C-alpha positions in Angstrom: -12.9 -21.1 3.8 -11.8 -19.2 0.2 -8.7 -20.2 -1.8 -6.6 -17.2 -0.6 -7.5 -17.8 3.2 -6.2 -21.3 2.4 -2.9 -20.2 0.4 -2.2 -18.0 3.6 -2.4 -20.9 6.4 -0.3 -22.9 4.1 2.2 -20.2 3.5 2.3 -19.8 7.5 3.1 -23.8 7.8 5.6 -23.9 4.8 9.4 -24.3 5.7 12.5 -23.8 3.7 13.3 -27.2 1.6 16.8 -26.3 1.6 19.8 -24.6 2.2 21.4 -22.8 5.4 18.0 -22.3 6.8 16.6 -25.6 5.8 13.5 -26.0 8.2 13.0 -22.9 9.3 9.5 -21.4 8.6 9.6 -19.1 5.4 8.0 -16.2 7.4 11.2 -16.4 9.9 13.7 -16.3 7.5 16.2 -13.4 8.1 15.2 -10.7 5.9 18.7 -10.2 4.4 18.2 -13.7 3.1 14.9 -12.6 1.1 16.6 -9.2 -0.1 19.5 -11.4 -1.6 17.0 -13.6 -3.1 15.2 -10.3 -4.3 18.3 -9.2 -5.9 19.4 -12.5 -7.4 16.0 -13.9 -8.2 13.4 -15.7 -6.5 13.6 -19.4 -7.7 10.8 -20.6 -10.2 7.9 -22.3 -9.0 5.7 -22.5 -6.1 8.4 -21.8 -3.5 9.7 -18.8 -5.4 6.4 -17.4 -5.4 6.2 -18.1 -1.5 9.3 -16.6 -1.1 8.3 -13.4 -3.2 5.3 -12.9 -1.1 7.4 -13.4 2.3 9.5 -10.6 0.8 6.4 -8.6 0.4 4.9 -9.6 3.7 8.3 -8.3 5.7 8.4 -5.2 3.7 5.1 -4.1 4.5 5.5 -5.0 8.3 3.0 -7.9 8.2 4.6 -11.0 10.0 2.6 -11.1 12.5 -0.2 -12.1 10.4 1.3 -15.3 9.3 2.7 -16.0 12.7 -0.6 -15.6 14.6 -2.1 -18.0 11.6 0.3 -20.7 13.1 -0.7 -20.3 16.6 -3.9 -22.0 15.8 
């Protein structure tokens, strides 16, 4: 398994660590919340990178990719 695959698996199982949506899988965050972050600026660090990737996945209709990974 390569690094990209490992990162996707990790992303599929990552939950929001704080705030209104604490404990929710990142891929299950509401779209309006991700759009708000896109406009405001994603947090610095790993979480910001993950949220930005989730935003891009949702924008391109690829949410099921992570949801299917989570089933295994």
